[in-house]
C-alpha positions as CSV (number, residue, x, y, z in Angstrom):
1,V,126.6,91.2,114.7
2,K,123.6,93.8,115.4
3,P,121.8,95.5,112.9
4,K,122.5,98.5,111.7
5,H,119.9,101.1,112.3
6,H,119.1,104.5,110.5
7,A,117.0,107.0,111.6
8,A,114.3,107.1,109.2
9,L,111.3,109.0,108.3
10,P,107.3,107.2,109.2
11,H,105.8,106.7,105.8
12,A,102.9,108.4,106.6
13,D,105.1,111.5,106.5
14,T,106.7,110.6,103.2
15,P,104.0,112.3,100.9
16,K,104.7,115.9,102.9
17,F,108.6,114.9,103.1
18,M,108.4,114.4,98.9
19,A,106.0,118.2,98.8
20,E,108.9,120.2,101.2
21,L,111.0,118.1,98.4
22,R,110.0,119.5,95.5
23,Q,109.9,122.8,96.5
24,R,113.6,123.8,95.6
25,E,115.9,121.9,92.8
26,T,119.4,120.9,93.5
27,I,121.1,118.0,92.6
28,G,121.1,117.0,95.9
29,R,117.4,117.3,96.2
30,L,116.9,115.6,93.0
31,A,118.9,112.5,94.3
32,L,117.2,112.1,97.7
33,E,114.0,111.9,95.7
34,A,115.0,109.5,93.0
35,L,117.1,107.1,96.1
36,I,112.9,107.6,97.8
37,L,111.1,106.2,94.9
38,T,113.3,103.7,94.1
39,A,114.0,102.2,97.3
40,V,117.8,101.8,96.9
41,R,120.9,101.6,98.7
42,S,122.3,105.7,98.8
43,G,125.8,104.4,97.4
44,D,123.3,102.3,94.7
45,L,121.9,106.2,93.9
46,R,124.9,107.9,94.1
47,G,126.7,105.8,91.3
48,M,124.0,105.3,88.6
49,K,125.5,106.3,85.1
50,W,123.1,107.1,82.2
51,S,124.5,103.6,80.5
52,E,122.7,101.4,83.1
53,V,119.4,103.2,82.2
54,D,117.3,102.5,79.8
55,L,114.3,104.3,79.4
56,E,112.6,102.3,76.4
57,E,112.4,99.4,79.3
58,K,112.0,101.6,82.1
59,L,114.6,99.6,83.6
60,W,117.8,100.4,85.4
61,R,120.1,97.7,85.6
62,V,122.6,98.3,89.0
63,P,125.5,96.7,87.9
64,V,128.3,94.4,90.0
65,E,131.0,96.7,91.4
66,V,133.3,98.2,94.1
67,G,130.1,99.5,96.9
68,R,127.0,98.8,94.6
69,G,124.9,95.5,93.0
70,K,125.2,93.9,97.0
71,G,124.4,90.1,96.5
72,G,126.7,89.5,93.8
73,R,124.4,89.4,91.0
74,V,123.1,92.8,89.2
75,H,120.0,94.8,90.6
76,T,117.1,95.4,88.1
77,V,115.2,98.5,88.8
78,P,111.4,99.0,87.2
79,L,111.5,103.3,86.7
80,T,108.0,104.4,87.4
81,A,107.3,107.2,85.2
82,E,107.8,109.5,88.6
83,A,111.0,108.1,88.4
84,I,111.6,108.8,85.1
85,D,110.5,112.5,85.6
86,V,113.5,112.8,88.3
87,L,116.3,111.6,85.5
88,D,114.9,114.2,83.3
89,R,115.4,117.3,85.6
90,A,118.9,116.0,86.1
91,R,119.7,115.9,82.4
92,K,120.5,120.1,83.3
93,H,122.7,118.8,85.6
94,K,125.3,116.7,83.3
95,R,129.1,117.5,83.8
96,G,130.8,117.4,80.4
97,D,131.4,113.7,79.4
98,S,130.5,112.4,83.2
99,D,128.5,109.4,83.3
100,L,126.9,110.0,86.6
101,V,123.3,111.2,86.8
102,F,123.9,112.8,90.2
103,P,128.0,114.3,89.7
104,G,129.7,115.6,92.8
105,V,131.8,118.7,93.3
106,M,134.8,116.9,92.9
107,K,135.1,116.1,88.6
108,G,134.3,112.7,87.7
109,K,133.4,112.0,91.3
110,P,129.9,111.0,92.6
111,L,127.5,113.4,95.3
112,S,128.3,111.9,98.8
113,D,126.0,110.4,101.6
114,N,127.0,113.2,103.3
115,T,124.9,115.4,101.0
116,L,122.2,113.4,101.0
117,R,121.9,113.3,104.6
118,K,122.3,117.4,104.3
119,V,119.6,117.8,102.0
120,A,116.9,116.5,104.7
121,V,118.5,117.5,107.8
122,D,118.9,121.5,106.1
123,M,114.8,120.6,105.7
124,G,114.6,120.1,109.6
125,Y,114.7,115.9,109.0
126,P,117.5,114.7,111.1
127,I,117.2,111.1,109.3
128,T,119.5,109.0,106.8
129,A,119.1,108.4,103.4
130,H,119.2,104.7,104.1
131,G,116.4,105.3,106.5
132,F,113.7,105.3,103.5
133,R,114.4,101.8,102.7
134,S,113.0,101.4,106.0
135,T,110.4,103.9,105.6
136,F,109.3,101.9,101.9
137,A,109.4,98.5,104.1
138,D,106.8,99.9,106.6
139,W,105.0,101.3,103.7
140,V,104.3,97.7,102.0
141,N,104.2,96.1,105.7
142,E,101.4,97.9,106.6
143,Q,99.8,99.3,103.9
144,T,99.5,96.8,101.4
145,N,99.1,93.1,100.3
146,F,102.6,92.7,98.4
147,P,103.8,89.9,99.1
148,R,107.4,89.8,101.2
149,E,109.5,87.8,98.7
150,V,108.3,90.8,96.3
151,R,109.1,93.8,99.0
152,E,112.8,91.8,99.7
153,A,113.4,91.9,95.8
154,A,113.0,95.5,95.5
155,L,115.4,96.3,98.4
156,A,117.8,93.2,97.0
157,H,118.3,92.1,100.4
158,V,119.8,88.3,100.1
159,N,117.9,85.5,100.9
160,Q,119.7,83.4,103.4
161,N,117.6,81.0,103.3
162,K,119.6,78.6,100.8
163,A,116.8,75.9,100.4
164,E,114.6,79.5,98.9
165,V,117.3,80.4,96.6
166,A,118.0,77.3,95.0
167,Y,114.3,76.7,94.1
168,S,112.9,80.7,92.8
169,R,116.0,82.7,90.8
170,T,112.9,85.4,89.7
171,D,113.6,88.6,90.7
172,Y,109.5,89.4,90.5
173,L,110.3,92.6,87.7
174,E,107.0,92.3,86.9
175,K,105.8,92.2,90.1
176,R,107.8,94.7,91.4
177,R,107.0,97.4,88.7
178,P,102.7,98.1,90.5
179,M,104.3,97.9,93.5
180,M,106.8,101.1,92.7
181,D,104.3,102.7,90.6
182,A,101.8,102.6,94.2
183,W,105.1,103.9,96.0
184,A,105.3,106.8,94.1
185,R,101.7,107.4,93.7
186,Y,101.7,107.2,97.8
187,C,104.6,109.5,98.0
188,G,102.6,112.3,95.6
189,G,100.2,112.1,98.1
190,A,97.9,109.9,96.0
191,I,95.9,108.1,99.6
192,D,92.4,107.0,99.8
193,G,91.9,108.4,103.6
194,N,95.4,107.4,105.3
195,V,95.4,103.8,103.3
196,V,96.5,103.6,99.5
197,R,94.7,100.9,97.8
198,L,95.7,97.4,98.7
199,A,97.4,95.8,95.7
200,V,95.0,92.8,94.4
């Protein structure tokens, strides 16, 4: 089966896109900003619940449930200061007793994937929300020296190499924190010329 390629933004355009995205605040724009900063799948982000977030530990634990948590295990996402700021801004959009961080129009239902795509398209970018995972991966590959396995852990990709899986049981959480911090800074326009400082 051929992999499905999603229309993605070149990583060099991400700071400009983020600056434009932050010019107005809607629940859809906040959700897209959070998706970009965390590099998670759209379904995981749209289903995000307040009960999954630990602000003290700066972690979000994506559970294994229908349409979420691919790979059969909880995906733990380190939350940067920028991602936590988005969550703080999302609180004022909280609906009643709903635990959803990014509620949709229908009561108790999350935002639709089309809502995230529409935000980008309405801004003049014919791209998909899922494509930002490719944007993030390209940035890691081309602008940093973070190891492949750390990038793959951030994307919650399932390792098909059974021998590697048998010997590596880590999710590289502490190594992912500086990578996501660097990505958040890059998204905010903190660049040295065209290149983010490489990880040591």
